[in-house]
C-alpha positions in Angstrom: -52.9 15.8 -0.3 -49.3 14.6 -0.8 -47.6 15.4 -4.0 -44.7 13.5 -5.5 -41.6 15.4 -6.5 -40.7 16.3 -10.0 -38.2 13.4 -10.4 -40.6 10.6 -9.5 -43.0 9.2 -7.0 -42.7 8.4 -3.3 -41.9 4.8 -4.2 -38.8 6.0 -6.1 -37.6 7.9 -3.1 -38.1 4.8 -0.9 -36.2 2.7 -3.5 -33.3 5.1 -3.5 -33.1 5.1 0.3 -33.1 1.3 0.3 -30.2 1.3 -2.2 -28.2 3.8 -0.1 -28.9 1.7 3.1 -27.7 -1.4 1.3 -24.6 0.4 0.1 -23.8 1.6 3.6 -24.2 -1.9 5.0 -21.8 -3.4 2.5 -19.3 -0.7 3.2 -19.5 -1.3 6.9 -19.2 -5.1 6.4 -16.0 -4.5 4.4 -14.5 -2.2 7.0 -15.2 -4.7 9.8 -14.0 -7.7 7.9 -10.5 -6.3 7.5 -9.7 -7.1 11.1 -11.3 -10.5 11.2 -9.5 -13.4 12.9 -9.4 -15.3 9.6 -7.4 -12.6 7.9 -5.1 -12.2 10.9 -4.5 -16.0 10.7 -3.0 -15.6 7.2 -0.6 -12.7 8.0 2.1 -15.3 8.1 2.1 -18.5 6.1 4.2 -21.5 5.3 5.3 -20.6 1.8 7.3 -23.8 1.1 8.9 -26.9 2.4 12.1 -28.4 1.0 11.5 -31.9 2.4 14.0 -34.1 0.5 17.6 -32.7 0.7 19.7 -33.3 -2.4 21.8 -36.5 -2.5 21.8 -39.4 -0.1 20.4 -39.0 3.4 23.8 -39.0 5.2 22.6 -37.0 8.3 25.5 -34.6 7.8 24.7 -31.2 9.0 24.9 -29.9 5.4 22.3 -32.4 4.4 20.1 -31.7 7.4 20.2 -28.0 6.7 19.2 -28.5 3.1 15.8 -29.6 4.6 13.9 -26.5 5.6 10.6 -24.6 5.9 10.0 -21.0 4.7 7.6 -18.8 6.5 6.4 -15.6 4.7 5.0 -12.4 6.1 2.2 -11.4 3.8 1.5 -8.0 5.4 3.0 -4.6 5.2 4.1 -4.6 8.8 6.5 -6.7 11.0 4.9 -9.8 12.4 6.1 -11.2 15.8 6.1 -15.0 15.9 7.7 -15.5 19.3 6.6 -18.8 20.8 4.8 -19.9 17.6 5.5 -23.5 16.6 6.1 -25.6 13.5 5.3 -29.3 13.9 5.0 -32.3 11.7 2.7 -35.4 11.8 5.2 -37.4 13.9 5.1 -34.7 16.7 8.4 -33.0 16.1 8.0 -29.4 17.4 10.1 -26.3 16.9 9.2 -23.3 19.1 10.4 -19.9 17.8 12.4 -17.9 20.2 12.1 -14.1 20.1 11.4 -13.8 16.4 10.0 -11.1 14.0 9.5 -11.3 10.3 9.7 -7.9 8.6 7.0 -6.8 6.2 6.9 -8.9 3.0 9.9 -11.0 4.1 10.6 -14.7 4.6 12.3 -16.5 7.4 13.8 -20.0 7.0 13.7 -22.8 9.5 16.5 -25.3 8.8 16.5 -28.8 10.4 20.2 -29.1 11.3 22.5 -27.1 13.6 23.6 -23.5 13.2 23.6 -20.0 14.6 20.2 -18.3 14.5 20.0 -15.0 12.6 17.2 -12.6 11.6 16.5 -14.6 8.4 17.4 -18.1 9.4 16.5 -20.3 12.4 18.0 -23.7 13.2 16.1 -26.7 14.7 19.4 -28.0 16.0 18.5 -31.6 15.1 20.8 -34.5 14.2 18.1 -36.4 12.3 15.7 -35.5 9.5 12.3 -34.0 10.4 10.4 -34.1 7.1 9.6 -37.4 5.5 10.7 -37.8 1.9 7.4 -39.0 0.6 4.6 -37.4 2.7 4.1 -35.2 5.7 2.3 -32.1 6.9 3.7 -28.9 8.4 1.5 -27.2 11.0 2.1 -23.5 12.0 0.5 -22.5 15.2 0.5 -19.2 17.1 1.7 -18.7 20.7 -1.8 -19.6 21.9 -1.7 -22.9 20.0 -4.3 -22.0 17.4 -3.7 -23.2 13.9 -2.4 -20.5 11.6 -1.5 -22.4 8.4 -1.1 -26.0 7.3 0.9 -27.4 4.3 0.8 -31.0 3.3 2.7 -33.0 0.6 2.4 -36.5 -0.8 5.0 -37.1 -3.5 8.4 -38.5 -4.1 8.4 -36.9 -7.6 9.6 -33.6 -6.2 11.8 -32.4 -3.3 10.0 -29.1 -2.6 6.4 -28.2 -1.9 5.2 -24.7 -2.6 2.4 -23.9 -0.2 
């Protein structure tokens, strides 16, 4: 004849084992979800677009460079974005040359001409890229997969925080 322990019946032991098994399953799911593709896709994001440079649209290089997109590294490690692209609805495409964003930092892509640095890239354009009223910025990785999208639809502001 089987006897139950001092602390409860066999049913209590089974219940406790079920709770432990569920806890282990949740812990394993948490560990494996850390490296999921969805999280990797948000390691770098478009943090903002300054789509309407101040003053009249004169197409001067100063005015063109006042139009820009910021990309932010959300991780604690350097992210390599070489061959990634930024594009708009009209099909303008910028392909990043050899580029890394240090942990927690931001890199700026300016529309006009200039000399690239570790914190600023230049599209080398002589015309505006971003519409003053509405547009969408698409960030894609080197394989062409969508990483982040930021859209705006307003003339009330010149900057969209994404």
